[in-house]
C-alpha positions as CSV (number, residue, x, y, z in Angstrom):
1,M,83.3,109.0,94.9
2,K,83.2,110.8,98.1
3,A,86.5,112.5,99.1
4,A,87.4,112.2,102.7
5,I,86.9,115.5,104.6
6,E,90.5,116.6,105.1
7,P,91.0,117.6,108.7
8,Q,88.5,115.1,110.0
9,A,89.6,112.3,107.6
10,P,90.1,109.0,109.5
11,Q,93.8,108.8,110.3
12,A,95.7,105.7,109.4
13,P,98.5,104.4,111.4
14,Q,101.8,106.1,110.6
15,A,103.3,104.8,107.4
16,P,105.8,102.0,107.8
17,Q,109.3,103.1,108.3
18,A,111.1,103.0,105.0
19,P,113.6,100.1,104.7
20,Q,117.2,101.1,104.2
21,A,117.6,102.2,100.6
22,P,118.7,99.2,98.7
23,P,121.2,99.5,95.9
24,V,119.5,100.2,92.6
25,P,118.1,96.8,91.5
26,S,119.8,95.1,88.7
27,A,118.0,94.3,85.5
28,T,118.0,90.6,86.5
29,E,116.3,91.4,89.9
30,I,113.8,93.7,88.3
31,N,112.8,91.2,85.6
32,S,112.5,88.3,88.0
33,A,109.0,86.7,88.4
34,D,108.5,87.9,91.9
35,S,109.7,91.5,91.5
36,L,108.0,94.6,90.4
37,A,107.9,94.9,86.6
38,L,109.5,98.2,85.6
39,K,109.7,99.9,82.2
40,P,113.0,100.7,80.6
41,H,112.5,104.4,81.1
42,A,111.8,103.7,84.8
43,L,115.2,102.0,85.1
44,E,116.8,105.2,83.8
45,G,115.0,107.1,86.5
46,L,116.3,104.8,89.2
47,Q,119.8,105.2,87.9
48,E,119.5,108.9,88.1
49,Q,118.6,108.6,91.8
50,I,116.2,111.5,91.8
51,D,113.6,111.6,94.5
52,I,110.0,110.6,93.8
53,W,108.8,114.3,94.0
54,E,111.1,115.3,91.1
55,R,109.9,112.4,89.1
56,I,106.3,113.4,89.7
57,R,107.0,117.1,88.7
58,R,108.6,115.9,85.5
59,G,105.4,114.1,84.6
60,F,102.9,116.9,85.2
61,A,100.7,117.1,82.0
62,M,97.3,118.5,82.9
63,P,96.4,122.1,82.0
64,D,96.6,124.3,85.1
65,L,93.5,125.7,86.8
66,D,94.0,129.2,88.1
67,N,91.2,130.8,90.1
68,D,90.3,132.0,93.6
69,L,89.3,128.5,94.7
70,V,92.8,127.3,94.0
71,R,94.3,130.2,96.0
72,N,91.8,129.3,98.8
73,R,93.0,125.7,98.9
74,E,96.7,126.6,98.6
75,Q,96.3,128.8,101.7
76,W,94.4,126.0,103.5
77,Y,97.2,123.4,102.9
78,A,100.1,125.8,103.4
79,S,98.7,126.9,106.8
80,R,98.6,123.3,108.0
81,P,102.2,122.0,107.8
82,D,101.6,119.2,110.3
83,Y,98.8,117.9,108.3
84,M,100.8,118.1,105.1
85,L,103.7,116.3,106.7
86,R,101.4,113.5,108.0
87,M,99.8,113.1,104.5
88,T,103.1,113.0,102.6
89,E,104.7,110.6,105.1
90,R,101.7,108.3,104.8
91,S,102.1,108.2,101.1
92,R,105.7,106.9,101.4
93,P,104.9,103.2,100.9
94,Y,102.6,103.7,97.9
95,L,103.8,106.6,95.7
96,F,106.5,104.7,93.8
97,H,104.0,102.0,92.6
98,I,101.4,104.6,91.6
99,V,104.0,106.6,89.7
100,E,105.2,103.4,87.9
101,E,101.6,102.6,86.9
102,L,101.0,106.1,85.6
103,E,104.1,106.1,83.5
104,R,103.3,102.7,82.1
105,R,99.9,104.0,81.0
106,K,101.2,107.4,79.9
107,M,98.8,109.2,82.2
108,P,99.3,112.6,83.8
109,M,101.4,112.5,86.9
110,E,99.0,114.8,88.7
111,L,96.9,111.7,89.3
112,A,99.6,110.4,91.7
113,L,98.5,113.2,94.0
114,L,94.8,112.3,93.8
115,P,94.8,110.1,97.0
116,F,95.9,113.1,98.9
117,I,92.5,114.6,98.0
118,E,90.5,111.4,98.3
119,S,91.7,109.9,101.5
120,A,94.9,111.7,102.7
121,F,96.6,108.5,101.5
122,N,94.8,106.5,104.2
123,P,94.0,103.0,102.7
124,Q,91.7,102.3,105.7
125,A,89.6,105.5,105.2
126,V,85.9,105.0,105.0
127,S,83.6,108.0,104.1
128,S,80.1,108.6,105.4
129,A,78.8,107.4,102.1
130,K,80.7,104.0,102.5
131,A,83.5,104.8,100.0
132,A,86.6,103.0,101.1
133,G,90.3,102.9,100.6
134,M,93.0,105.2,99.3
135,W,91.1,105.8,96.1
136,Q,87.7,105.9,97.9
137,F,85.6,103.4,95.8
138,M,81.9,103.0,96.5
139,P,80.8,99.4,96.9
140,A,79.0,99.2,93.5
141,T,81.7,101.0,91.6
142,G,84.3,98.7,93.2
143,K,82.4,95.6,92.0
144,F,82.1,97.1,88.5
145,F,85.9,97.3,88.4
146,D,86.4,93.8,89.7
147,L,87.3,94.7,93.3
148,K,86.3,91.8,95.4
149,Q,84.4,92.6,98.6
150,N,83.6,89.7,100.9
151,L,84.0,88.3,104.4
152,F,87.7,87.9,104.1
153,R,89.0,90.9,102.1
154,D,88.0,94.2,100.6
155,E,90.0,95.0,97.5
156,R,88.9,98.6,97.6
157,R,91.7,98.9,100.2
158,D,94.2,96.7,98.4
159,V,97.2,98.8,97.3
160,L,97.7,97.1,93.9
161,E,94.1,96.3,93.0
162,S,92.6,99.6,94.0
163,T,95.3,101.5,92.1
164,R,94.6,99.4,89.0
165,A,90.9,100.0,89.3
166,A,91.2,103.7,89.9
167,L,93.4,104.2,86.9
168,D,91.1,102.1,84.7
169,Y,88.2,104.3,85.8
170,L,90.0,107.5,85.2
171,Q,91.1,106.4,81.8
172,K,87.5,105.5,81.0
173,L,86.3,108.9,82.2
174,Y,88.9,110.7,80.1
175,T,88.0,108.7,77.0
176,M,84.3,109.7,77.7
177,F,84.8,113.4,78.3
178,G,88.1,114.2,76.5
179,D,89.1,116.5,79.3
180,W,91.0,115.7,82.6
181,H,89.2,118.3,84.7
182,L,85.8,116.9,83.6
183,A,87.1,113.3,84.1
184,L,88.1,114.2,87.7
185,A,84.7,115.9,88.3
186,A,83.0,112.7,87.2
187,Y,85.3,110.6,89.4
188,N,84.0,112.6,92.4
189,W,80.4,113.4,91.3
190,G,79.6,110.5,88.9
191,Q,79.7,110.4,85.1
192,G,76.0,110.7,84.8
193,S,75.9,113.9,86.8
194,V,78.7,115.5,84.8
195,G,77.0,114.4,81.5
196,R,73.7,116.0,82.6
197,A,75.5,119.2,83.6
198,L,77.2,119.4,80.2
199,A,73.9,118.8,78.4
200,R,72.3,121.6,80.5
201,N,75.1,124.1,79.6
202,K,74.9,123.1,75.9
203,A,71.2,123.7,75.8
204,L,71.7,127.2,77.4
205,G,74.6,128.0,75.1
206,K,77.1,128.1,78.0
207,P,80.7,126.9,77.9
208,L,81.4,123.2,78.4
209,T,84.3,123.5,80.8
210,Y,84.7,122.3,84.4
211,S,84.7,125.9,85.8
212,D,81.4,126.7,84.0
213,L,79.3,123.8,85.2
214,R,76.8,124.0,88.0
215,M,77.8,121.4,90.5
216,P,77.8,120.6,94.3
217,N,80.4,122.5,96.4
218,E,82.4,119.3,97.0
219,T,83.0,118.8,93.3
220,R,83.5,122.5,92.7
221,F,86.4,122.4,95.2
222,Y,87.7,119.0,94.0
223,V,89.9,120.0,91.1
224,P,91.1,123.2,92.9
225,K,92.3,121.0,95.8
226,L,94.3,118.8,93.4
227,Q,95.7,121.9,91.6
228,A,96.7,123.4,95.0
229,V,98.6,120.2,96.0
230,K,100.2,120.2,92.6
231,N,101.4,123.8,93.0
232,I,102.8,123.0,96.5
233,V,104.6,119.9,95.2
234,A,105.9,121.9,92.2
235,Q,107.3,124.7,94.4
236,P,107.2,123.7,98.1
237,E,109.5,126.5,99.1
238,A,107.0,129.1,97.8
239,F,104.5,127.8,100.3
240,N,107.0,127.3,103.2
241,T,106.4,123.5,102.9
242,V,108.9,120.8,103.4
243,L,108.3,117.5,101.6
244,P,109.9,114.5,103.1
245,L,112.5,112.7,101.1
246,I,110.9,109.7,99.4
247,Q,113.5,107.9,97.3
248,N,112.8,106.8,93.8
249,H,112.9,103.0,94.3
250,P,110.4,100.3,95.1
251,F,109.2,100.4,98.7
252,F,107.6,97.0,98.6
253,K,107.9,93.6,96.9
254,S,105.1,91.1,96.1
255,V,105.7,87.7,97.7
256,A,103.7,84.5,96.8
257,I,101.6,82.8,99.4
258,E,100.8,79.1,98.9
259,R,99.2,78.2,102.3
260,D,96.8,80.0,104.6
261,I,98.7,82.0,107.1
262,D,97.7,84.1,110.1
263,V,98.4,87.8,109.6
264,A,100.4,87.9,112.9
265,M,102.5,84.9,111.7
266,A,103.2,86.6,108.3
267,A,104.4,89.8,110.0
268,K,106.5,87.8,112.4
269,L,108.2,85.8,109.7
270,A,108.9,89.0,107.7
271,N,110.3,90.7,110.8
272,V,108.0,93.7,110.5
273,S,105.5,95.1,113.0
274,L,101.9,94.2,112.7
275,E,101.0,97.8,112.1
276,D,103.5,98.1,109.2
277,F,102.3,94.8,107.7
278,K,98.7,96.0,107.7
279,A,99.7,99.3,106.1
280,L,100.9,97.4,103.1
281,N,98.1,94.8,103.2
282,P,95.1,96.7,104.3
283,A,92.5,94.7,102.4
284,M,92.5,91.9,105.0
285,N,89.2,91.8,106.9
286,R,90.1,88.9,109.2
287,P,93.2,87.8,111.1
288,V,94.1,85.2,108.4
289,I,95.3,85.4,104.8
290,L,93.7,82.8,102.6
291,A,96.1,81.6,99.9
292,A,93.2,80.7,97.6
293,G,91.9,84.3,97.6
294,T,95.1,86.3,98.3
295,P,98.0,84.5,96.6
296,H,100.4,87.4,97.2
297,I,101.2,89.8,100.0
298,L,103.3,93.0,100.0
299,L,106.3,93.4,102.2
300,P,109.0,96.1,102.5
301,W,111.7,95.4,99.9
302,D,114.4,94.2,102.4
303,N,111.9,92.2,104.4
304,A,110.6,90.1,101.5
305,T,113.8,88.0,101.4
306,V,113.7,87.6,105.2
307,F,110.1,86.3,105.0
308,E,110.9,83.8,102.2
309,T,113.9,82.5,104.1
310,N,111.9,82.1,107.4
311,L,108.9,80.6,105.6
312,Q,111.1,77.7,104.3
313,T,111.8,76.7,107.9
314,Q,108.0,76.4,108.5
315,A,107.4,73.8,105.8
316,D,106.0,71.2,108.2
317,R,104.3,73.5,110.6
318,K,100.7,74.9,110.6
319,L,100.7,78.5,109.6
320,S,97.1,79.3,110.2
321,S,94.9,79.1,113.3
322,W,91.7,79.6,111.4
323,T,89.5,78.1,108.7
324,A,86.1,78.7,107.2
325,W,82.9,76.9,108.2
326,Q,79.4,77.3,106.7
327,A,76.2,77.3,108.8
328,P,74.0,74.4,107.6
329,R,70.9,76.2,108.9
330,T,69.9,79.4,110.8
331,M,71.4,79.2,114.2
332,R,72.0,81.2,117.4
333,A,75.6,82.3,118.0
334,E,75.7,80.2,121.1
335,E,74.8,77.1,119.2
336,V,77.5,77.8,116.5
337,A,80.1,78.4,119.2
338,G,79.3,75.0,120.8
339,K,79.6,73.2,117.4
340,V,83.0,74.7,116.4
341,G,84.7,74.7,119.8
342,I,85.0,78.4,120.5
343,S,83.6,80.8,123.2
344,V,80.5,82.8,122.0
345,D,82.3,86.0,122.8
346,Q,85.3,85.1,120.6
347,L,83.0,83.9,117.8
348,R,81.1,87.2,117.9
349,K,84.3,89.3,117.9
350,I,86.2,87.5,115.2
351,N,83.2,87.4,112.8
352,G,81.5,90.7,113.8
353,I,78.3,89.2,115.0
354,P,76.3,91.7,117.1
355,A,74.3,90.5,120.1
356,R,70.7,89.2,119.6
357,M,71.4,88.3,116.0
358,L,71.0,84.9,114.3
359,V,73.5,83.5,111.8
360,K,71.5,82.6,108.7
361,A,71.9,79.3,106.8
362,G,74.7,79.4,104.3
363,S,76.7,82.0,106.2
364,T,80.5,81.6,106.2
365,L,82.2,82.0,109.6
366,L,85.9,82.0,110.6
367,V,86.4,79.3,113.2
368,P,89.5,77.6,114.8
369,R,91.3,74.9,112.9
370,Q,90.8,71.6,114.8
371,G,89.5,68.1,114.3
372,K,87.7,67.8,111.0
373,L,88.0,71.6,110.5
374,D,91.7,71.6,109.7
375,N,92.0,72.5,106.0
376,D,93.0,75.5,104.1
377,V,89.9,77.5,102.8
378,T,88.7,76.6,99.3
379,E,88.8,79.1,96.5
380,H,85.0,79.2,96.4
381,L,84.7,80.2,100.0
382,A,87.7,82.5,99.9
383,D,86.0,84.4,97.0
384,N,82.4,84.2,98.0
385,G,82.2,83.8,101.8
386,H,79.5,86.1,103.2
387,L,77.8,86.5,106.6
388,L,74.1,86.9,106.7
389,L,72.4,87.9,110.0
390,A,68.8,88.1,111.1
391,P,67.3,89.5,114.3
392,E,67.0,86.9,117.1
393,L,63.4,86.4,118.1
394,A,62.2,85.4,121.6
395,L,61.1,81.7,121.2
396,R,58.7,79.6,123.3
397,K,58.7,75.8,123.3
398,I,55.5,74.0,122.3
399,R,54.9,70.2,122.2
400,V,53.0,68.9,119.2
401,K,51.6,65.4,118.4
402,A,52.4,64.0,115.0
403,L,49.3,62.7,113.1
404,T,49.2,59.9,110.5
405,G,51.0,60.9,107.4
406,D,52.9,63.8,109.1
407,T,56.5,64.5,108.1
408,L,59.1,66.9,109.4
409,K,58.5,69.1,106.3
410,R,54.7,69.1,106.9
411,L,55.1,70.0,110.6
412,A,57.7,72.7,109.6
413,T,55.3,74.3,107.2
414,R,52.4,74.1,109.7
415,H,54.4,75.9,112.4
416,G,56.5,78.3,110.2
417,V,59.9,76.8,111.1
418,S,62.4,74.7,109.1
419,A,62.4,70.9,109.0
420,A,66.2,70.9,109.7
421,N,65.5,72.8,113.0
422,I,62.7,70.4,114.0
423,A,65.1,67.5,113.4
424,D,67.8,69.2,115.4
425,W,65.6,70.1,118.3
426,N,64.4,66.5,118.6
427,R,67.7,64.8,117.8
428,L,66.2,63.2,114.7
429,K,67.7,62.5,111.3
430,P,66.6,65.0,108.6
431,D,64.7,62.2,106.8
432,A,63.3,60.6,109.9
433,K,59.8,59.0,109.6
434,L,57.2,60.0,112.2
435,S,54.8,57.7,113.9
436,N,51.2,58.5,114.7
437,G,51.0,60.2,118.1
438,Q,54.8,60.9,118.4
439,I,55.4,64.0,120.5
440,L,57.9,66.6,119.2
441,S,59.3,69.8,120.6
442,I,59.1,72.9,118.4
443,Y,60.3,76.4,119.1
444,V,58.1,79.2,117.8
445,P,58.2,83.0,118.1
446,A,56.8,84.1,121.5
447,K,53.8,86.4,121.3
448,A,54.6,90.0,122.2
449,P,52.8,91.0,125.4
450,R,49.8,93.1,124.9
451,Q,50.4,96.8,125.4
452,A,48.6,98.0,128.5
453,A,45.7,100.3,127.8
454,K,46.3,103.9,128.8
455,S,44.4,104.7,132.0
456,S,42.8,108.0,132.7
457,P,43.4,109.5,136.2
458,R,39.8,108.6,137.1
459,R,40.2,105.0,136.0
460,A,43.5,104.8,137.9
461,A,41.8,106.1,141.0
462,A,39.0,103.6,140.5
463,K,41.5,100.8,140.3
464,R,43.0,102.0,143.5
465,G,39.5,101.9,145.1
466,N,39.2,105.7,145.6
467,V,36.3,106.1,143.1
468,P,33.4,103.7,142.5
469,A,33.9,101.8,139.2
470,K,30.5,102.7,137.8
471,T,31.3,106.4,138.4
472,A,34.7,106.0,136.6
473,A,33.0,104.3,133.7
474,R,30.4,107.0,133.3
475,A,33.1,109.6,133.5
476,A,35.0,107.9,130.7
477,Q,32.0,107.7,128.5
478,T,31.3,111.4,129.0
479,S,34.9,112.2,128.2
480,T,34.7,110.3,125.0
481,K,31.5,112.1,123.9
482,R,33.2,115.4,124.2
């Protein structure tokens, strides 16, 4: 996985303001169905009221790396206090959940710091290699670990799902290599690359440790970066660094969603800003949350109850302005817009359709809820909706005469178009029978204009009438012979 380049890493919106620290949740609250599930030892930590940094320090378990690369990265981070503060503030909504998961799995707490290296704790970060989210999953790796990526959501950015997948992956790599430094190298560089590097060292009789492998610079600096951040968190005063107070209690709560709801509506009912809502629910690709695909949302702890109370007052009201529609055939955006009652500019913007692109048959589009299109999106579309585009070709209209025995399918095959389009162009039913001599309109790709032949100066002069044409022709032949 590609780590985001630190100073140039895409910056997320500032982390949501922490809700007022609630009293330590009771055992009843913590064990309720819609609350975070905590382990008994986590309850003890809550009662102790230590901040999250102290809890992280107590869980450090990896062997330390001590070399010049670590010193280099310590200096880099320590000399950028503003960057460190932005990173640590951005981690505020997510750290408690990650720490809980690591403790539950009995994994080293250093891994709670890994998103600092991967994305600077920016769940919207996307690398040049298309790795996305706080844990920077590549598309294929994300799919392997069951992170859904479709028109409506990208779970590589989802706080809960991406954390689950990242820790699954790291556990798998540790089981494979038996060493956390090698596991981290494989997380960054790929398990196959690390395996080949180990095999090469073994064949040459060299040590099989992280520091002794030949690897790209990005991977060589990867563990030293994590070690440097670990050292700063362990002793911030030694590096003139101030870590913001992040209390040791849940920041967010998971709330069930049973009906499709606009993102803006959900934020309004929860009484949180749209920016803060998106920071906790960054997987949403569209302005609507589909209950069939995303049955839960995350809200700041205090706002979850506000949302549930306000939601009850909306029982008889429509919560979503949007639904999904599938293109029955390949269509121009203007044609789609006319069918679903939306301006073409809005259709392009809401669905990310560039200019001069066709919407291919079977594509799923987000469209306004109205008329027959007024239902919540089905689970199948919520999980499998996709948009396929093709370049829009310039078309010209021709008129053809149907012969005896011709059908829409035969004409479509003959002219390289679809039978559905011929039926639509001529306002016919898809199974319409054609009569001998019936005239139909068909749109076929326009032929590209012939490229003008390059003219020599003498030919150009002849065209202007300054040189006799025969003289120009003879000169051209002479030039060719040379």
